[in-house]
C-alpha positions, 0 to 999 in steps of 0.5 A, spaced: 456 476 487 463 477 489 468 473 487 475 472 484 474 470 476 479 469 471 484 464 475 484 470 480 487 475 476 480 479 476 475 480 481 467 481 480 462 485 484 455 485 482 452 490 487 454 497 487 451 499 494 454 493 497 460 497 499 460 504 496 467 505 497 470 499 494 475 500 489 481 498 485 487 501 483 492 502 478 499 506 477 505 507 473 511 510 474 508 517 474 501 516 477 496 512 481 489 512 481 484 509 485 477 508 482 471 506 486 466 501 484 461 507 483 465 512 479 469 516 484 476 517 483 483 519 487 488 520 483 495 524 483 501 524 479 509 527 479 510 534 477 515 533 480 512 533 487 505 529 487 499 533 484 492 533 483 489 534 476 482 533 478 480 537 484 476 537 490 470 543 489 473 548 494 480 546 496 486 544 491 487 538 496 494 537 493 496 532 499 497 525 500 491 520 500 486 521 506 484 514 510 477 512 509 476 517 504 469 520 504 466 521 497 460 526 495 456 529 490 462 533 487 468 529 489 472 528 483 470 522 478 469 519 471 462 518 469 458 517 463 450 519 462 446 515 458 439 518 456 434 515 452 432 520 447 425 517 446 423 517 453 427 522 457 430 516 462 436 517 464 442 513 468 449 514 469 455 509 469 458 506 473 453 508 478 454 515 480 451 521 480 444 518 478 444 512 482 439 509 478 438 501 480 441 497 474 438 491 471 445 488 471 452 491 474 459 488 474 465 492 477 471 488 475 478 490 477 484 487 474 491 487 475 492 492 469 485 495 468 479 496 471 472 495 467 465 495 468 459 492 465 452 496 466 445 494 463 439 498 464 433 499 460 436 495 454 442 499 454 449 496 456 455 500 457 462 497 458 467 501 461 475 500 461 480 504 464 488 503 463 494 507 464 500 507 460 507 505 462 510 512 463 505 518 462 501 521 466 494 519 463 488 515 463 486 511 457 478 510 457 474 506 453 467 506 452 462 501 448 455 503 448 450 497 446 443 496 444 441 489 447 434 490 447 429 488 441 427 495 438 432 501 435 434 506 440 436 513 440 440 515 446 445 521 448 451 519 451 455 524 455 461 523 458 462 527 464 469 528 467 469 534 473 476 537 474 474 541 480 477 547 483 484 548 480 486 555 482 484 561 486 489 565 482 486 563 475 482 557 472 478 556 466 476 552 460 474 551 453 473 546 447 479 546 442 476 544 436 483 542 433 485 538 439 478 535 439 479 536 447 476 540 453 482 544 455 482 546 462 487 551 464 490 554 471 495 558 474 498 555 480 498 560 486 504 562 489 507 568 493 514 568 493 517 571 486 522 565 486 516 560 486 514 563 480 520 560 476 519 553 479 512 553 477 513 555 470 514 548 468 508 545 472 502 541 468 497 546 470 492 544 464 487 538 465 484 535 459 479 530 456 480 528 449 476 524 445 477 519 439 472 523 435 469 530 435 463 530 439 456 533 437 456 537 443 460 540 449 460 544 455 466 546 459 462 550 465 460 545 471 455 550 473 452 550 466 451 543 466 448 541 472 444 548 474 438 547 478 437 539 476 444 538 480 448 532 478 443 527 479 439 530 473 443 535 470 439 541 467 443 541 460 440 534 459 433 535 461 427 535 456 432 532 450 436 538 451 443 538 448 450 541 451 450 548 450 457 549 448 459 554 453 466 555 456 468 556 463 471 563 465 474 563 472 469 558 473 469 551 475 471 547 469 469 540 467 470 535 461 463 534 458 462 531 451 455 529 448 454 524 442 447 523 440 447 515 437 442 511 433 443 504 435 439 498 431 438 492 435 445 489 437 448 495 434 454 499 438 458 505 438 465 505 441 469 511 444 476 512 446 478 518 451 485 520 454 484 524 461 490 527 465 495 533 466 499 537 460 503 543 460 501 546 453 497 544 447 503 541 444 503 535 450 496 534 449 496 533 441 502 528 443 498 524 448 492 524 444 496 522 438 499 516 442 493 514 445 487 515 441 490 514 434 496 510 436 497 502 437 492 501 442 494 494 443 501 495 444 500 500 449 495 495 453 501 490 452 506 494 455 502 496 461 500 488 462 508 487 461 509 492 466 505 489 471 507 482 470 514 484 472 511 485 479 508 478 480 514 475 482 517 468 482 512 465 487 506 461 487 502 457 492 496 452 491 493 450 498 486 448 501 485 456 501 483 458 494 482 465 496 488 466 500 492 463 494 489 468 489 491 474 493 498 471 495 499 469 487 497 475 484 495 481 488 500 481 494 506 481 489 502 487 485 502 491 491 509 490 493 511 492 486 507 498 487 511 500 493 517 498 491 517 501 484 514 508 485 516 509 492 509 511 494 510 516 489 514 521 493 521 524 492 522 524 499 520 517 502 520 516 510 527 512 511 523 506 514 518 506 508 523 506 503 527 500 506 521 496 508 518 497 501 525 494 499 524 488 503 518 486 499 522 487 492 527 483 494 523 477 492 521 481 485 527 485 483 533 484 488 537 489 484 532 494 486 533 492 494 540 493 493 540 500 490 535 502 495 540 500 501 546 503 498 542 510 497 539 510 504 546 509 506 549 514 502 545 519 505 547 517 512 551 522 517 558 520 519 556 520 526 552 513 524 545 517 524 540 515 519 536 520 516 528 521 517 527 521 509 531 519 503 531 524 497 530 521 491 533 527 486 537 533 487 531 538 487 527 534 493 527 536 500 525 533 506 517 535 508 512 534 512 513 528 517 521 527 515 522 534 518 520 531 525 526 527 529 524 520 529 529 514 532 528 508 529 531 508 522 537 504 523 533 498 525 530 498 518 537 499 515 539 492 518 533 488 517 533 490 509 540 489 508 540 482 512 533 480 508 537 482 501 543 477 504 538 472 505 535 472 499 541 473 494 547 471 498 550 477 495 556 479 500 559 484 495 554 489 497 557 489 504 564 491 501 561 497 496 564 503 498 559 508 500 559 516 501 557 520 507 552 526 507 556 530 511 563 528 510 569 526 505 571 519 503 567 513 503 566 507 507 564 500 506 556 498 507 558 494 512 561 500 516 555 504 515 550 499 518 555 498 524 556 505 525 548 506 525 548 501 530 553 504 534 550 511 534 543 507 536 547 504 542 549 511 544 542 515 544 540 512 550 538 515 557 541 514 564 537 507 564 540 505 557 534 505 554 533 508 547 531 516 547 524 516 543 525 524 541 518 525 537 517 518 535 519 512 533 516 507 528 509 510 530 509 517 527 504 520 531 507 518 538 510 525 538 510 527 545 513 522 549 520 524 549 520 531 546 523 534 552 529 529 551 528 524 556 522 519 554 524 512 551 521 507 547 520 500 549 519 498 542 525 501 540 529 498 545 527 491 543 528 492 536 535 495 537 536 488 541 534 484 535 537 488 530 544 488 534 543 480 534 542 479 527 548 484 525 552 480 530 551 474 525 553 478 519 559 480 523 561 473 525 561 471 517 566 476 516 570 474 521 569 481 525 569 477 532 570 484 536 564 487 533 560 481 533 562 480 541 560 488 542 553 487 538 551 481 542 553 484 549 549 490 547 543 486 545 544 482 551 544 488 556 538 491 552 534 485 554 536 485 561 534 493 561 528 491 558 526 486 563 528 491 569 524 497 567 519 495 562 516 488 564 509 490 567 507 483 570 503 480 564 506 484 558 511 489 556 510 497 557 510 501 550 515 506 553 517 511 559 515 518 558 519 525 559 516 525 566 518 518 568 511 515 567 511 508 564 505 507 559 502 501 555 501 498 562 496 495 566 495 502 570 493 505 564 485 506 563 487 507 555 492 505 551 493 499 556 497 494 552 501 495 546 502 490 540 509 492 538 512 492 545 510 484 545 511 482 538 518 485 538 520 482 545 518 475 542 523 477 536 529 479 540 528 474 545 527 478 552 521 474 554 522 467 557 517 462 557 512 464 562 512 471 560 511 469 553 504 465 555 502 471 559 503 476 553 499 471 548 494 471 553 493 478 554 493 479 547 488 474 546 484 477 551 485 485 550 487 486 542 484 480 538 478 482 534 474 479 529 477 483 524 484 482 526 489 484 532 489 491 534 495 496 535 493 497 542 487 497 547 483 501 549 483 506 544 484 513 547 478 518 547 482 524 549 488 527 548 494 525 553 499 530 552 505 525 554 504 521 549 502 525 543 497 526 537 496 519 536 491 520 542 487 526 538 485 521 532 478 518 533 478 512 537 480 506 533 482 509 527 489 509 524 494 509 530 489 510 535 488 503 537 486 501 530 487 494 527 493 497 524 496 491 519 503 493 519 503 492 527 499 485 526 505 483 521 510 484 526 506 480 531 505 474 525 513 475 524 514 474 532 509 468 532 513 464 526 519 466 530 517 462 536 514 457 532 507 458 533 505 457 526 497 456 527 496 463 531 501 467 526 497 464 520 490 467 523 493 473 524 495 474 517 489 471 514 485 476 518 488 482 514 485 479 508 477 481 506 474 475 505 471 474 497 464 474 500 458 479 500 458 479 508 465 481 509 466 486 504 460 490 506 463 490 513 470 492 511 468 496 505 473 494 501 475 488 496 480 483 497 485 486 492 490 489 497 491 489 504 489 496 507 493 500 512 488 499 517 481 496 519 478 500 525 479 498 532 476 500 538 472 493 537 469 494 544 468 501 545 465 503 538 463 496 535 458 499 530 464 501 526 469 496 528 472 493 522 471 498 517 477 499 512 481 505 511 482 503 504 489 506 503 493 501 500 500 504 502 502 500 507 509 497 509 504 491 511 505 488 504 512 487 504 512 483 511 506 479 509 509 477 502 516 475 506 512 471 512 508 467 507 515 465 503 520 465 508 516 462 514 509 459 512 512 456 506 519 456 510 524 456 504 529 461 505 536 463 505 541 463 511 548 464 509 551 459 504 545 455 505 538 454 504 533 452 510 527 448 508 522 448 514 515 450 513 510 452 518 503 451 514 497 451 519 494 445 522 488 446 518 492 445 511 493 437 510 497 439 504 500 445 499 504 446 494 509 452 492 514 454 487 519 459 488 526 461 485 531 462 490 539 464 488 538 463 481 535 456 482 527 453 482 524 450 487 518 445 486 516 444 493 510 439 496 508 439 503 504 434 506 501 432 513 503 425 515 499 421 521 504 418 526 510 421 523 514 424 529 518 429 526 519 433 519 522 429 513 525 433 507 527 430 501 530 433 495 530 430 488 529 423 492 534 424 497 533 425 504 536 431 508 539 430 514 535 436 518 532 442 514 539 445 511 540 444 504 548 446 504 549 448 497 544 451 491 546 450 484 544 456 480 540 454 474 538 448 477 531 445 478 530 442 485 524 437 487 522 438 494 518 433 498 516 435 505 513 431 510 510 434 517 507 431 523 499 431 523 498 435 530 492 438 534 491 445 532 493 450 537 489 455 541 
């Protein structure tokens, strides 16, 4: 069985083999962990940069999460062996490494914890993982129960592999005073100055228990020996752990308790696993989470997650959609916005788009993000590739590569904040420049960003792409300084148009006039140089070759170039029809809309490294959900709500075994992508990346609230114009906006010619509520015509 339970607050999977990589994730302000249903884990914490405390067996692997993460026998995990001391029978929970078929199995990730219930041969093992709010520590509870008809003697053996910690120095021992396995290491370095930086790192990984183990082992090799992890030698023939240490050997946290369980008897355990700087920190964490107020810790964690559940709730005919949107989607948005994806230098586009979703949860966070981003802007107007979040941070990895799109997101995030809050004071906030004395208003910062963008163009007036735009690995289109981005031309025109409205609201008519002229001129250039007959080109290379055009065998049509042409108004009615038909014919798959097609099967040196990725994975023609969200936004923009809903709905795994098996994930988050290349590699199409880091979440949340449900701010007024799908005859939702609460019911009425909106029993003239009173509750009834569902 696979289904939402507990009113959508938890999901239950009852088969560990249905989707072996299916996972839930937890986080706090210091760390995150993704736990698979079978017990493997991907975790990292801030120290102050992202680090691991449980490592892969051969490499330190101190990098970001990998897409479609591969799991293997010695991958880091959290495992619990149970041995029947009378028969020698062995199984492990949650499922790995023994893989014994359970009599009963339930994997139940919740909003603030992850739990399992496994039954085998009359023994039940209940596991629960929780995170505290502020510390980098995993809190595990385990209960072992005898549900059989006779007394049982069992060995209970938690096994927490730590992996290859350091080529310089690593080891481990059991500290009887702490009641913990302590695995030590030294972070490798070459330059002397790095030694002084590394002195403060948490180079210890520990496993502490709330009771002294009967036996322990710290050497992973000694534990598994010839039997391997599926049948460890240390547990064979009724043996007990030998009490060994790890001396420049791969360590692990392994403890053993020999239990005698009467019928209906049980034993409970509590563990803390994580990084530490020294013995004193281990003692403090153990005291806090093993011997402290357990319920207080749990309540604080729940309260933290509840902060991010937002103030929007929907009830529709699509129960699975409701469960996701009401709980799991805002949770994902909150993770992004509150932790900045656990980095000290988020990409500017990610930073601002993650804040886009936070405006519906904690708008003051969005305000702070916008001002921080502007404060690192250059006086020329250029917006940086990454934002530094503390004084010791540096721009790393992709943020050292010049991209050209960041100004667009500064505009979009600022406008979203204004729409939601109507807090016009932010525009007058004085903000410094990163490379110049003095300050200017945020309004001036955003305006200057657009003027800079308008100046970075080629002889045709199209924006230069440098080494990438929104698409990071499109790095060789313009590296010689001549290639241009068709998508950025469209996004620039859109950004200029929406900022012109802000200028008009401030009576800055000269700037508004200039912006509208530039936006219109850009549309003319787009149609002159990028229209290919049935769709728009994605760009033009350094050598003057359009790409993303019908003449291309691979990468023939790109979704973004069509979506943003709709958003910026470049396409007329005939062009719209041609584009939509082309998208349906070439990009639609059973698992969503592909980013482009066909996927590249070989390197194209005038496009870049995206063409080196496996066809259908990541940016190489995947169902890249962020791009699909832009397409949904464009469809709502042209009032094609049915098609838009189908695009959004395809991003969500169905809570049904068949879809979970194909996609390989649970419906608890929107992944970065699903595999594309549907016609090239149909066997793997639809497979999830299982990455929950994606700007899709913010866009999805915004589109549901502001477009599908249609309640959004606009200047001093509020617009009420839902675009619910034709298959819904009614829905209800509740949300706060500008300090007021709106209870809205939407109903389709046969024969009704036009939408009717009633607010507190009074019919509106149109869709605009002119004034909203802070603290007031509004009862809104919307009647909309029944209509034939669009193709």
